[in-house]
C-alpha positions as CSV (number, residue, x, y, z in Angstrom):
1,X,54.2,24.7,13.3
2,X,51.9,25.3,10.6
3,X,52.0,29.2,11.3
4,X,55.9,29.0,11.2
5,X,55.7,27.0,7.8
6,X,53.5,29.9,6.6
7,X,55.6,32.4,7.6
8,X,58.6,30.6,6.1
9,X,56.8,30.3,2.9
10,X,55.6,33.9,2.8
11,X,59.3,35.1,3.4
12,X,60.8,32.8,0.8
13,X,58.2,33.9,-2.0
14,X,58.9,37.4,-1.0
15,X,62.6,36.9,-1.7
16,X,61.9,34.9,-4.8
17,X,59.9,37.9,-6.1
18,X,62.6,40.2,-5.2
19,X,64.9,37.8,-7.3
20,X,62.5,38.2,-10.6
21,X,62.7,42.0,-10.2
22,X,66.6,42.0,-9.9
23,X,68.0,40.1,-12.8
24,X,71.0,42.1,-12.9
25,X,72.0,40.5,-9.6
26,X,71.2,36.8,-10.8
27,X,74.8,36.2,-12.0
28,X,76.8,37.6,-8.7
29,X,74.4,35.8,-6.4
30,X,74.5,32.7,-8.2
31,X,78.3,32.6,-8.3
32,X,78.8,33.5,-4.6
33,X,76.2,30.7,-3.7
34,X,77.8,28.0,-5.8
35,X,81.4,29.2,-5.2
36,X,81.6,31.2,-2.2
37,X,82.8,28.3,0.1
38,X,86.3,29.0,-1.3
39,X,86.3,32.2,0.5
40,X,85.5,30.4,3.8
41,X,88.3,28.0,3.2
42,X,90.7,31.0,2.9
43,X,89.2,32.7,6.0
44,X,89.9,29.5,7.7
45,X,93.5,29.7,6.6
46,X,93.7,33.1,7.4
47,X,92.6,32.3,10.9
48,X,95.4,29.5,11.1
49,X,98.0,32.1,10.0
50,X,97.0,34.8,12.5
51,X,97.1,32.4,15.2
52,X,100.2,30.6,14.6
53,X,102.3,32.8,16.7
54,X,99.8,33.5,19.3
55,X,98.8,31.8,22.5
56,X,98.1,28.0,22.6
57,X,94.6,28.5,23.3
58,X,94.0,30.8,20.2
59,X,96.0,28.7,18.2
60,X,94.0,25.5,19.4
61,X,90.8,27.4,18.5
62,X,92.2,28.0,14.8
63,X,92.6,24.4,14.4
64,X,89.2,23.3,16.2
65,X,87.4,25.9,13.5
66,X,88.9,23.7,10.9
67,X,88.1,20.5,12.5
68,X,84.8,21.2,13.5
69,X,83.8,22.7,10.0
70,X,84.3,19.0,8.6
71,X,82.7,17.5,11.6
72,X,79.5,19.5,11.0
73,X,79.2,18.5,7.5
74,X,79.2,14.9,8.5
75,X,76.5,15.5,11.3
76,X,74.2,17.4,8.8
77,X,73.7,14.4,6.5
78,X,71.7,12.5,9.2
79,X,69.9,15.5,10.2
80,X,68.8,16.0,6.9
81,X,67.5,12.5,6.5
82,X,65.7,13.1,9.7
83,X,63.7,15.9,8.6
84,X,63.4,14.9,4.8
85,X,62.1,18.4,3.6
86,X,61.7,18.9,0.1
87,X,63.8,21.5,-2.0
88,X,61.5,24.9,-2.5
89,X,61.4,24.4,-6.4
90,X,59.9,21.0,-5.7
91,X,56.9,22.4,-3.4
92,X,56.6,25.4,-5.5
93,X,57.4,24.7,-9.4
94,X,56.1,28.3,-10.4
95,X,59.1,30.1,-8.7
96,X,62.1,31.3,-10.1
97,X,64.8,28.8,-9.9
98,X,68.4,29.8,-10.5
99,X,69.8,26.8,-8.5
100,X,70.5,23.5,-9.9
101,X,68.0,20.7,-9.3
102,X,69.6,18.4,-6.6
103,X,68.0,15.3,-4.9
104,X,69.5,16.4,-1.5
105,X,67.4,17.5,1.3
106,X,66.5,21.3,1.8
107,X,67.1,21.3,5.8
108,X,69.2,22.0,7.0
109,X,71.2,23.9,4.2
110,X,75.0,22.2,3.6
111,X,75.9,25.7,2.7
112,X,74.7,27.3,5.8
113,X,75.9,24.7,8.1
114,X,79.6,25.1,7.1
115,X,79.5,29.0,7.0
116,X,77.8,29.1,10.5
117,X,80.7,26.8,12.0
118,X,83.4,28.8,10.1
119,X,82.2,32.1,11.3
120,X,81.6,30.9,14.9
121,X,85.0,29.3,15.1
122,X,86.8,32.4,13.8
123,X,85.0,34.4,16.4
124,X,87.1,32.3,18.8
125,X,90.2,33.3,16.9
126,X,89.9,36.9,16.2
127,X,86.9,39.0,16.7
128,X,87.5,41.5,13.6
129,X,88.0,38.3,11.4
130,X,85.0,36.5,12.9
131,X,82.8,39.3,12.2
132,X,84.0,39.3,8.7
133,X,83.1,35.9,8.4
134,X,79.8,36.4,10.0
135,X,79.0,38.9,7.4
136,X,80.0,36.8,4.6
137,X,77.8,34.0,6.3
138,X,74.8,36.0,6.5
139,X,75.2,37.0,2.7
140,X,75.7,33.4,1.7
141,X,72.6,32.4,3.7
142,X,70.6,35.1,1.6
143,X,72.2,33.9,-1.6
144,X,71.0,30.4,-1.3
145,X,67.4,31.8,-0.7
146,X,67.8,34.1,-3.5
147,X,68.5,31.4,-6.0
148,X,65.6,29.2,-5.0
149,X,67.9,26.6,-3.4
150,X,66.5,26.6,0.2
151,X,63.8,28.2,2.5
152,X,64.7,30.8,4.8
153,X,64.1,28.2,7.8
154,X,66.8,25.8,6.0
155,X,69.5,28.2,6.1
156,X,68.9,29.6,9.4
157,X,68.8,26.1,10.9
158,X,71.9,25.6,9.3
159,X,73.8,28.6,10.8
160,X,72.4,27.7,14.1
161,X,73.4,24.2,14.1
162,X,76.8,25.1,12.7
163,X,77.5,27.6,15.5
164,X,76.0,25.2,18.2
165,X,78.5,22.4,17.3
166,X,81.6,24.7,17.3
167,X,80.5,26.2,20.5
168,X,79.6,23.1,22.4
169,X,82.7,21.2,20.9
170,X,85.0,24.1,22.3
171,X,83.3,24.4,25.7
172,X,83.9,20.7,26.1
173,X,87.5,20.3,24.6
174,X,89.0,23.5,24.7
175,X,91.5,22.3,27.8
176,X,92.4,19.2,26.1
177,X,92.9,20.9,22.6
178,X,94.9,23.7,24.2
179,X,97.4,20.9,26.0
180,X,97.5,19.2,22.6
181,X,98.2,22.2,20.8
182,X,101.0,23.1,23.4
183,X,102.7,19.7,23.0
184,X,102.3,19.7,19.0
185,X,103.9,23.1,18.6
186,X,107.1,21.6,20.5
187,X,107.7,19.2,18.3
188,X,110.7,19.6,15.8
189,X,108.7,19.6,12.7
190,X,106.2,22.1,13.8
191,X,108.2,24.2,16.1
192,X,109.6,26.6,13.2
193,X,105.8,27.0,11.7
194,X,103.9,27.5,14.7
195,X,106.7,29.1,17.2
196,X,105.7,29.8,20.7
197,X,105.5,33.6,21.5
198,X,108.1,34.4,24.0
199,X,107.0,35.2,27.6
200,X,107.3,38.6,28.5
201,X,110.1,38.9,31.2
202,X,110.1,40.9,34.3
203,X,112.2,44.2,33.4
204,X,114.0,44.2,37.0
205,X,115.3,40.9,36.3
206,X,116.3,42.0,32.6
207,X,118.2,44.8,34.1
208,X,119.7,42.6,36.8
209,X,121.1,40.0,34.1
210,X,122.4,42.9,32.1
211,X,124.3,44.8,34.9
212,X,128.2,44.4,34.8
């Protein structure tokens, strides 16, 4: 564990040294690290819109991505208190700190947990959208270290935790969620918003029905 901590510190200090040498990147990385979660909210919305006419399983996955993201935020709080890891700027006061000072614990990163959950959930909905979210999540993880808010281990642990909750929940709940989605989209108030895709009909049957 001490060896892993040393490697974590070394990687953090290397990234912090890179941040010192790249003042032109401070503003964009800080803005993304602070406000980039709005992008992931838009990606979740895009996932729901893309899935709204799709199969019930796909629409259920889009809904689960949203619910699971909220769930992991709540789960992350007791995990943070369990490890009670200090922020990097508290342990290394000499570093370049772009992040605001906070009393929250460092491990796991809330931001990383959220973006890890979103990216994993969207991979269940649409591969291209999920890959886009995964790239954005990796950039968010780096940005949180770049601004001095977290150690690399904090964001890696957050990404893994967020992804694990989404995948485990989907494996356990995909069937009841799919059945619930099928029932919900048939309700009068939701039918127009989430219409079911028409099933492909047998060409021979269509020709027979159209015959004079």
